[in-house]
C-alpha positions in Angstrom: -3.8 23.8 5.3 -1.3 23.8 2.5 1.7 24.5 4.3 0.6 21.3 6.7 -0.1 19.9 3.8 3.6 20.3 1.8 5.6 20.0 5.1 3.5 16.4 5.5 4.2 15.1 2.1 7.6 16.0 2.6 8.0 14.2 5.9 5.9 11.4 4.2 7.4 10.7 1.0 11.1 11.3 2.6 10.7 8.5 5.6 9.6 6.0 2.7 12.1 6.6 0.2 14.5 7.0 3.3 13.6 3.2 4.2 13.6 2.2 0.4 17.3 3.2 -0.2 18.1 2.0 3.1 17.1 -1.3 1.9 19.4 -1.5 -1.2 21.8 0.2 0.9 22.3 -2.1 3.5 21.9 -5.4 1.2 24.7 -4.1 -1.0 26.6 -3.4 2.3 26.1 -7.0 3.4 27.8 -8.2 0.6 30.6 -5.7 0.8 29.8 -3.9 -2.7 30.8 -0.6 -2.7 28.1 2.5 -2.3 29.3 5.9 -3.5 26.3 7.9 -3.2 23.2 8.1 -1.0 20.7 10.5 -1.7 17.3 11.5 0.0 15.4 13.4 -3.3 17.6 13.7 -7.0 18.5 16.7 -8.9 20.9 19.1 -7.5 22.4 18.9 -4.2 21.7 21.0 -1.3 23.4 19.4 0.9 26.1 16.8 1.3 28.5 15.0 3.8 31.2 12.3 3.0 32.0 9.7 5.3 34.2 6.9 5.0 33.5 5.6 0.9 29.7 6.8 0.5 28.3 10.2 -0.1 25.2 11.8 1.3 23.6 13.9 0.3 20.3 15.6 0.0 19.1 16.7 -3.4 16.9 19.1 -4.8 12.9 17.2 -5.7 11.7 15.7 -2.8 9.8 13.4 -4.3 12.9 10.7 -5.2 15.6 9.5 -3.8 18.8 6.6 -5.1 22.0 4.4 -4.3 24.7 4.5 -6.8 26.7 1.4 -6.0 30.2 0.9 -7.7 30.2 -0.2 -11.0 26.8 0.3 -11.6 27.6 2.4 -14.6 29.3 1.6 -17.3 32.2 2.2 -18.4 33.5 3.6 -15.1 37.5 2.8 -14.5 37.8 0.8 -11.6 40.8 -0.7 -9.8 40.9 -4.4 -9.4 40.0 -4.2 -5.5 37.5 -2.1 -7.0 36.2 -4.3 -9.9 35.6 -7.1 -7.1 33.7 -5.2 -4.7 31.3 -3.4 -8.0 27.9 -4.5 -8.4 28.2 -5.9 -12.2 30.7 -7.9 -10.8 28.4 -10.0 -8.5 26.8 -13.0 -9.3 23.2 -12.2 -10.6 21.2 -14.0 -6.8 23.4 -11.1 -5.3 22.5 -7.9 -7.7 18.6 -9.4 -7.2 18.8 -9.6 -3.5 19.7 -5.5 -3.7 17.6 -4.5 -5.9 14.6 -6.8 -4.2 15.9 -5.2 -0.9 14.4 -1.8 -1.3 10.8 -2.7 -1.9 11.1 -6.0 0.8 12.0 -2.9 2.9 8.9 -1.1 2.3 7.0 -3.5 3.0 8.9 -4.3 6.5 7.8 -1.1 7.8 4.3 -1.1 6.5 4.3 -4.5 9.2 6.2 -2.4 11.7 3.6 0.4 11.6 0.6 -2.1 12.1 1.7 -4.1 14.5 3.1 -1.2 16.7 -0.8 0.2 15.6 -1.9 -3.1 17.1 0.1 -3.3 19.7 -1.1 0.0 20.9 -4.5 -0.7 20.3 -7.3 0.1 17.7 -10.8 0.9 18.2 -13.1 -2.3 16.9 -16.5 -2.5 16.1 -18.3 -4.4 19.0 -21.5 -6.9 17.5 -23.8 -4.7 20.0 -26.7 -4.4 16.8 -28.1 -0.7 15.3 -30.7 -1.5 13.0 -33.0 -4.2 11.8 -34.2 -4.1 8.6 -37.8 -4.4 8.2 -38.8 -8.2 7.0 -34.7 -9.3 6.4 -34.0 -13.0 8.1 -32.9 -11.3 11.6 -35.9 -9.6 11.7 -38.2 -12.4 10.9 -35.5 -14.4 13.1 -36.2 -12.2 16.3 -33.4 -10.0 16.6 -33.8 -6.3 17.6 -32.1 -3.5 17.8 -29.6 -3.3 21.0 -29.0 -7.4 20.8 -25.8 -8.1 21.5 -24.5 -11.1 19.6 -22.1 -13.4 22.1 -21.6 -16.6 19.4 -22.8 -17.7 16.6 -23.3 -21.8 16.8 -21.5 -21.8 19.5 -18.2 -20.1 18.3 -17.2 -16.7 20.6 -17.4 -13.9 18.7 -16.1 -10.5 20.0 -16.0 -8.1 17.2 -18.7 -7.4 14.0 -16.2 -7.9 11.6 -16.0 -11.7 12.3 -19.8 -11.7 13.0 -19.7 -10.4 9.8 -17.7 -13.0 8.0 -19.2 -16.2 9.7 -22.7 -14.9 8.3 -21.1 -14.5 4.7 -19.6 -18.0 4.9 -22.7 -19.8 5.9 -23.6 -20.8 3.0 -27.1 -20.0 3.5 -27.6 -22.7 6.2 -29.4 -22.2 9.6 -27.1 -20.4 12.3 -27.9 -20.8 16.2 -27.0 -16.9 17.5 -26.7 -16.5 21.1 -27.8 -13.2 22.1 -28.0 -10.6 25.2 -30.8 -8.8 25.4 -31.0 -6.3 28.4 -29.1 -8.6 30.0 -31.0 -11.5 29.3 -29.3 -14.5 26.9 -31.6 -15.6 24.3 -31.0 -18.0 21.4 -32.1 -17.2 18.3 -32.0 -19.6 15.0 -31.5 -17.5 11.8 -31.4 -18.6 8.1 -29.1 -15.5 6.1 -30.1 -14.9 2.9 -28.1 -14.5 -0.4 -28.4 -10.8 -1.3 -27.1 -8.5 -3.9 -24.4 -6.0 -3.1 -21.5 -4.2 -4.5 -17.8 -4.6 -3.7 -14.9 -2.2 -3.0 -14.6 -2.2 -7.1 -18.0 -1.2 -7.4 -19.0 -4.8 -8.9 -21.7 -6.8 -8.3 -21.9 -9.4 -6.4 -24.0 -11.8 -3.8 -23.2 -12.1 -0.7 -25.1 -14.0 2.5 -26.4 -11.7 5.0 -28.9 -11.3 7.3 -29.8 -7.9 7.5 -28.6 -6.0 10.6 -26.5 -2.9 10.7 -24.1 -1.9 13.8 -25.2 0.1 16.5 -21.5 2.0 16.5 -20.3 1.5 19.9 -16.8 0.6 19.6 -13.9 -1.0 22.0 -10.3 -0.4 22.2 -8.6 -3.9 21.6 -5.0 -4.6 22.6 -2.8 -7.5 20.6 0.4 -8.8 22.2 4.0 -8.4 20.6 3.6 -11.9 18.4 -0.4 -11.4 17.6 0.2 -8.3 16.4 3.3 -9.2 14.4 0.9 -11.9 13.0 -2.3 -9.8 12.3 0.0 -7.2 10.8 1.7 -9.6 8.8 -1.6 -10.5 7.2 -2.8 -6.9 7.5 0.3 -5.9 4.9 -0.5 -9.0 3.1 -4.3 -8.7 2.3 -3.1 -4.8 1.1 -0.7 -6.0 -1.5 -3.1 -8.4 -3.1 -5.7 -5.6 -3.3 -3.5 -3.2 -5.0 -2.2 -5.9 -7.4 -5.8 -6.7 -7.9 -6.3 -2.4 -8.6 -4.2 -2.6 -11.0 -5.2 -5.8 -13.0 -9.3 -3.5 -12.7 -7.4 -0.5 -14.1 -6.2 -3.1 -17.1 -9.4 -4.1 -17.4 -11.4 -1.0 -17.2 -13.0 -2.2 -14.2 -11.6 0.5 -12.3 -11.5 4.6 -13.9 -7.8 5.2 -14.2 -9.0 8.8 -12.8 -9.1 7.4 -9.7 -5.2 7.6 -9.6 -3.5 9.9 -7.3 -0.3 12.2 -7.7 1.4 14.4 -5.5 -0.8 16.8 -4.9 -3.7 13.9 -4.2 -1.6 12.4 -2.0 -0.2 15.7 -0.3 -3.7 16.2 0.1 -4.6 13.4 1.7 -0.9 13.6 3.9 -2.5 16.5 5.9 -5.6 15.6 6.3 -4.1 13.1 7.9 -2.3 15.0 10.3 -4.7 17.0 11.2 -6.6 13.9 12.6 -3.9 12.3 14.2 -0.3 10.8 14.7 -1.8 7.1 14.1 -4.2 8.0 11.2 -0.8 9.7 9.7 1.5 7.0 10.2 -1.3 4.0 9.2 -1.1 6.2 5.9 2.3 5.8 5.6 2.1 2.6 5.6 -0.7 2.0 3.2 1.7 4.4 1.1 4.6 2.2 1.6 2.8 -0.7 0.5 2.0 0.7 -2.7 5.6 2.2 -3.6 6.6 -1.4 -2.9 4.3 -3.3 -5.0 4.6 -0.6 -8.0 8.8 -1.2 -7.9 8.1 -4.7 -8.5 6.3 -4.1 -11.6 8.3 -5.5 -14.6 8.5 -2.2 -16.1 12.0 -0.6 -16.9 13.4 2.2 -14.7 11.4 0.6 -11.3 13.5 -1.9 -9.8 10.9 -4.7 -11.3 12.3 -4.0 -14.8 16.1 -4.2 -12.9 14.9 -7.9 -11.6 13.7 -8.7 -14.9 16.7 -8.7 -17.0 18.4 -10.4 -13.8 16.0 -12.9 -14.0 16.1 -13.6 -17.4 20.2 -13.3 -16.9 20.4 -16.2 -14.8 17.6 -18.3 -16.8 20.2 -17.7 -20.0 23.6 -17.4 -17.8 24.7 -14.5 -19.8 23.3 -10.8 -19.3 20.6 -9.1 -21.6 22.3 -7.1 -24.4 23.2 -3.7 -23.5 21.2 -1.9 -26.8 17.9 -4.2 -25.2 18.6 -2.8 -22.1 18.8 1.1 -23.1 15.8 0.7 -25.4 13.7 -1.1 -22.4 15.1 2.1 -20.1 14.2 4.8 -23.0 10.0 3.0 -23.2 10.1 2.8 -19.5 10.7 6.4 -18.5 8.6 7.5 -20.9 5.8 5.9 -19.8 7.0 6.7 -16.3 6.8 9.7 -17.4 3.2 9.8 -19.3 1.5 8.4 -16.4 3.3 11.0 -13.7 1.6 13.8 -16.5 -2.0 11.8 -16.3 -1.9 11.6 -12.5 -1.6 15.1 -12.2 -4.0 16.2 -14.6 -6.7 14.0 -12.2 -4.8 15.8 -9.6 -5.5 19.4 -11.2 -9.2 18.1 -12.5 -9.9 17.0 -8.6 -8.6 20.4 -7.5 -11.8 22.2 -9.8 -9.9 25.3 -10.2 -12.1 28.1 -12.3 -9.0 29.5 -14.9 -8.0 26.1 -15.6 -11.7 24.8 -16.6 -12.0 27.4 -18.5 -8.7 26.8 -20.4 -9.6 22.7 -20.4 -13.1 24.1 -22.5 -11.5 25.9 -25.1 -10.0 22.5 -26.3 -12.7 20.0 -25.7 -15.7 22.4 -27.0 -17.3 22.6 -23.4 -20.2 25.2 -23.2 
């Protein structure tokens, strides 16, 4: 299991990092900016090959990667031709496009994965009713276990999630359910009731329900390329919004920071998804790719979002942010990232529940 986890996380992160850096690389090439290095991983070079002006590297630590552009660093001695093709000499909008291309390619990877999966087919819950809660709106309306909901207010519903959305959006108004019971079509009138529940963040919410649960029967739904692409775009946008909301909820204290995971948790989850099959693994990759794209766009120095922030300020002011300001911001950003990495690794270790580490921790926490 450990071996599978290690291999799967290396493959997973390798693909995500490659796609991210490929975005920077291709956009730089598009604008004829010189690319000196393209590295998967960071630290000491393991192997490398120079093709044209670019050296392609595989480096020791597989938890990152980078593209080194001509003139990206300060103090480089460049010829007039190199000056023209250097990153620092490009217009601010070209620099923004090159930096933004990394996260953009992560979102594009997720969209392609989702679209491919939707075209291959995904299992969806049918509208076959499994259980009817006694005393609920559905119970009083005459709905029974085994009923198949075919339409609501004349609108055909073929999936459980679509039926649930229509009920939630009813506003408590009476609804006309067309059901199939042992092959016989029936019409039931049911008034959804507002009920308390919890959302995915553990917050209490009120929503309209009728008190039924699915039978668990599924069918494989396949979509044509155009519909699959549209569904993939919507799914990527939904997960992006969810990721941003989760970050806000953590800052607000609604979600515990202990839910954050680091490389150990990612390795465990990647290994588990590999054991489930190729489709679960690539879907997990799509989810992580979106998270990587969102996190990289956060306005934290060192990350792409930090660079974009400086470039947008430059676009507004008409001149670059001062060197000292950028250096200080980069130092602060680096410290914050190191602290975050230490924290998530500690959370990973805590989840492992290793006895010797727990005993060591108790010495400092005075736990019995």
